[in-house]
N, C-alpha and C positions, 0 to 999 in steps of 0.2 A: 504493500500500500504506500510505502514511502516514496515510490517513484511517481505517484499521482500528484497533481497540483494541490497545494494546501487547502483551498476552498472545497475541493472534492473530498479530501480526507475528512475535513470537518463535517461536511454534510452526511457522509456515510456513517461517521460516528454518532451523529444525531439520530439517524435512522435506526441504528442498532440499540438505542436506549431501551432498556427493559427486555432485551433479547439475550439469551445465553449464546455467545459467539466464541468459536474455537477454531484455530488454525490446526490442520491435521496433516499427517504424512500423505503424500500424493496417492490417489486412488486411480485405478485404470478405468473404472466405469463411471465415475462422477467427479465433477470439479467442485460441486457444492451440494449440500443436502440440508433440507429444512424438515424438522419434526416438531410435532406438538405432543408433548408428553406431560402428564400430571399437571396440566394447566400452565405449562411453561413452553414458550417457543425456543427452539434450539436450532442454531445454524452452524454447520461445519463447512469450512472452505479449505481446499488444498493449499498448503503453504508455499508451493513452488510456482504459483501463477504470476504472470507478468502484470504490470499495473492495470492496463485496460482489461485484461482477462479477469483480474481480481475484482475490478469495479463492476463489470457486467455480471459476473457470477454472484457476487454478494448482493447486488441490487435485485437480481433475479430471485434469490432466496427471500429477501426482505419483502418482495412483492407477494410471495406466498403467505407471509405473515399477515400483511395488510388484507389480502383477499380472505384469509381465514377469519380475521377479526370482523370483517363485514358480513361474510356469507356463511361462515362455519363450513360445513362439509357439503354444501348444496350446489356447488358449481364445479365445472371441469377444472382439473389441475392446471392446465395451460389454456384455459378458455378465454373468452372475451373479457371477463371480469379481471382475470389475472393480467392480461395484456394491458388493460386500462391502468391498473395499479403500477405496473412496470414502467409504462410511459410517464405517468405522473412523477414517479420517483426519479427517473432519468432526466427529465426536462431541466431541472435546476443544475444538473451536472454537465449539460451541453450548452453552456453559455459563453463559449469562446475560450475555454481553458486549454484546448488542444489546438494544434495547427489546423488549417482549413480543410485539408484532405481528411484527416482523422475525424474532425467534426462532421464532415459530409457523410462519411461512411457510417458513423454512429447514428446520425439522424436518419439516414436511409434505413438502417437496421430497425429503428424504433417505429417506423410507419406501421409495420405489422410484425411485432417481435415474435420470433419463433421460440420454441422450447429450448433450443440449443443455440449457444452463441457462436457455434462453428458452422453454420449452415450456408454461408455465402463465401465465395472465393475471396472477395475483397476483405471481408471481416476476418477470415482465417489468416490471410496474409498480414493484416494489421496486428493480430494477436501473436502470430508466430512468423515474424519476418524471415524471409529466405526459404520458407517451406516450398517444396516442389509438389504440385498437385497433379492428379491424373489429367485434369483439364489442360495442363501445360505441355503434355507430350503429344507427339504426332500419332495419327492413326497408323496401325501396323507396328508400332514400336513396342518393345518388351519393357516390362517394369516389374518391380518387386514391391510387395507390401511389407509393413513393419514386421510381420510374423515370418517373413522369408518366402512366402508363396510367390510364384512367378506367373505372369499373365501376359497376353498380348492384347492391346487396345484395338477393337474392331469397329464398332459403329455406335452412334448415339441413339439413345431411346429416351426422349424427353429430357430428364435431368440426370439419368444414369447412362453409363456406357456398357455395351455388351463387350465382354472380354473372355478370352479362352485361356484355359490352363494348358500345360504341356500335353495332357491326354486328350485335349479337344473339348472338354466340358465347358459349357458356357455359363457365365456368371454376369449379373448386373452389378456394376460397381459405381458408387457415387463419384461424380466428377471432382468433388472437393476432398477426396481421400488423399492422404499423403503417400507419395510413391518414392521409390529409391531406384 
């Protein structure tokens, strides 16, 4: 959080008032988690996140707290009510504290905020500079995934790419997945 502009750090700390907040060792399946247990809101966020990733993840989880406080358990986890709360919380953080490019990417992200902060190539590159995505390699090129599996990029299907493994099995792979 120390890499974020001071006004953003201050605002996030205000948002966290009354919430049990803990930084935890990195998890593979989640960047942040919100729970409501025994009348207490608890948020855990991975300690290895970059500034913007930390901001988006923490505010994402705080939006769950606000949504719960208003609607209890009567709305979808990432439904319109949550999106409205997320936007309201983010708006004060997007008041010119970042460079113009970063501000524009974040504002575009907030038009219809998705459940994951990693779902557009622009945002993923902002959060993880230098990352190579499936979107970046040419059709017919080979690539590996983080787990070491190898594929060849074949043809686009809306937002995913049809890819084949060495045995010729076909898979649909998101264009924003990191490749090696």
